[in-house]
N, C-alpha and C positions, 0 to 999 in steps of 0.2 A: 881371745883368739886373734891371731894376726890376719888381717884382711888382705887378700890378694886381688890383683886386677886382671880381668880377662877381657874378651871382646864380645860384644853382642852386635849382630848384624840384623836389623829389623827387616823382615820380608813382608811383601804384600801378599794379598790372598792369591793373586794371579800367578805367583811364582813359588807358592808354598812347597811344590814338589822339589825344588832345587835347594837342598839344604847344604850347610857347610860341610857336614859329614860326608855327603855323597860326592861333593866336589874333591874332597881329600883323596878319594880313591884314584884320581887321575892327576893329582897335584905333583908337578915335578919342577919346582922353582930352581933356578941356577943363577949364575952370575950374569947371564944374558937375558934374564927375564925382567920385563919392564912393567910398570904399573901406572895406570892413568884413570882419573875420573872421566866418565863418558856417559853419553846418551845413546841408548839403543834406538836404531831407526830401521823400520821395515818399509819405508817409503822412499828412501834416498835413491836417486837416479843419477847416473852419470855415464857417458859414452865411454866404452872400454872396460868397464868394470864387469867381472863374470857375475852371473846370476847367483844370488845368495839369499837365504830366507831373511837375513838381517845383516846390518852393518853397525859399526860403533863410530860415533862422532865424538872425539875427544874434546875436552875443554881447552887443550892446547892446539887446536886447529888442525887435527889430522882425521882422515876418513880411513878406518881400519876394516879391511875385507877379510873375514875369517875363512881360512882354507880348511879347517878341521871342524866346522860347525856340526857335523854329523856325529862327532864324539861327545857332544854334550848330552847330559842326562835326558832320556826320552820324555820325562815328565816336565821338562822346562817349557813353559808356555810364554814366549816373548810377546811384548806388546810396545807399540811405537811410543816413545817418550819415557820408557823405563830408565832410571838412573842406576848406575853401578860403578863399582871400581873393578877395572879389568887388568888382569895380569896376563901378559902375552910375550911371545917371542917372534922374531922376524921369521917369516916362512921361507923354507929352503926346499927347492925342487930336488929330485933325485940327482945323484952325483953326475956331473957332466952336462946338466941341462941349464945350470945357472939359476939365478934369482930373478923373479919377476920384476921388471923395471917399468913402472907406469910412466906415461908421459907427463903426468902432473905430480909434482913432488909432495903434494899433500895427501897422496894415496899410499897406503902401506899394506902389503899382504902379510898376514900374521897367522900364528897358530895360538888358539886360546889355551891358556894354562889354568886359569881359574877366574870365575866371575863371583863377585860378592854383591848381590842385589841390594839396593837401597830402597827403603820405603819411599814412594813418590806419590805425594798427595797434593791437593790444591788447598786454597785458603778457605777456612770455614767462617762464614758471617753469621753472627748470632747476637741476640739480645741477653743471653745468659751464658757468658764465657765461663763462669765457675763451674758449670755443669760438665765442661770438658777437662776439669782437673785444676787443682791449686797446689799441687805437690812440687817441692823445689827440685832443681837439677843443677848441675855445674857445667856451664858452657866451656868448651876447650877451643873451638874454632867455628867461626861463622863466616861464609864467603859465598860469592855469586859464581855460578857456573852456567854452562850452555851458551846460547846465542851464536853458535858457530854453524855455518852451512844450513841455515834455516831452522836450527833447533830453538826451543824456547829458553827463556831465562829461568834459572832455578836458584833458590837459596839453599845452599849446603850447610849442614849443621853436624858438629861432632861435639857430644857432651858426655858427662859421667853421671851415672845413677847408681845408688846403692840398691841392691835387689837380691832376691832368692829366686824368683820366677820372672826374669826380665821380659820374657816374650808376652807376659800379660800386661805390660805397661803400654800406654798409648800416648801419642804426642800429636799436637795439632797446632798449626799456625792460624791465629784467630784474628778477625776484624771484629771489635766490639762495636756494635751498632748503637750503643748508648752515647757514644762520642758525638758531639756536635759536628765534627769534621774528621775524616780520616787523615787529614794532612796537619802536620806540625812543622812549621818553619820550612815547608816545601818537601818534607819527608813523609812518606806514607806510614802510618803508625799501626803496628800489629803486635800481637802478643803470642809468645810461645808457651803453650800449655802442656802440662804433664799430669797424667793420671796413673798413679802406681797401683791402683786397685787393692789398697791395704796390703800390699806385698811387704814381706819382712825386709829390713836393711841388714843384708848378710854379707855380700861381696860387691865390690865396685865393678861395674861394667861400663864399657865405652859404647854408646849407641850412635849410629850414623844414619842420616836421612836426608832427603831432598824435598823441597816444596816447590811446586810449579808457581811462577809469578807471571800472571797475565791479567788482562783487563785493566782497571783503574790504577792498580798499584804499579804498573809498568808503563804508565802513560809518559809522553815525551816531557811534560813539564814537571814530572816528579823527579827530585834529585836522588832519591834512594829510599832506604827503609829505616825506621826507628822501631826497634824490636824490645818489647818489655818481657823480661825473664825474671822469675823468682828463683835466685840462685841459692845454693846451699851454704856458701861461705860468706856472701856479701849482701844478702837480703835481695830486695828487688832492684834490678839494674836495667838501664835503657842502653841498648847497643845501637850506634849509629853507623850504617853502611852506605857508602856512596856507589851509585850505578857507575 
């Protein structure tokens, strides 16, 4: 059977009501639709911004103020620090009233087109990392995000997994407490673990997630991260990322 590739978006329990299918009921992408990785903020404050239940702080230094937030699925339960990929358009007022022009050019008024929520988790410290999974995965992209307008630093991950029931899979960024030191050549050593829960290898899915980087791993004297991953095609690999 020819294997096909589709997309898996891993949701957190707090946003389980916002599914990809429910978003598609109001999805209207066009040539003027933009996409950006962002951090959802319920605490951002700046003079002149209209009151909204949440804002989006993009990794490319924009504060996005949603003008159509009330159109989002009523089951959506936002929380501060949630990571997502946001599809949006520039907001337009009624004809003849113009477009809002904030005094600061890092603010943009937008209409939400679609939100793809990313699993947003912290680092797990354990003496038994194998209990969190030993199954392989194939990394496609690893990069840092956040650190804009007071947001935290995150490790963003995009990887491929073979699966039949991809929502059953779990992923954890792990500090192995059996190591004498978490530092290696000035880099904080972590492991990305995958537990496929004995799921069948049927179709290739792309999984995306973000991990919060705070505490010792983000200290000023740390150069970046070394991440151990058991890959499908190349065995165990160590990926080095500089802050």
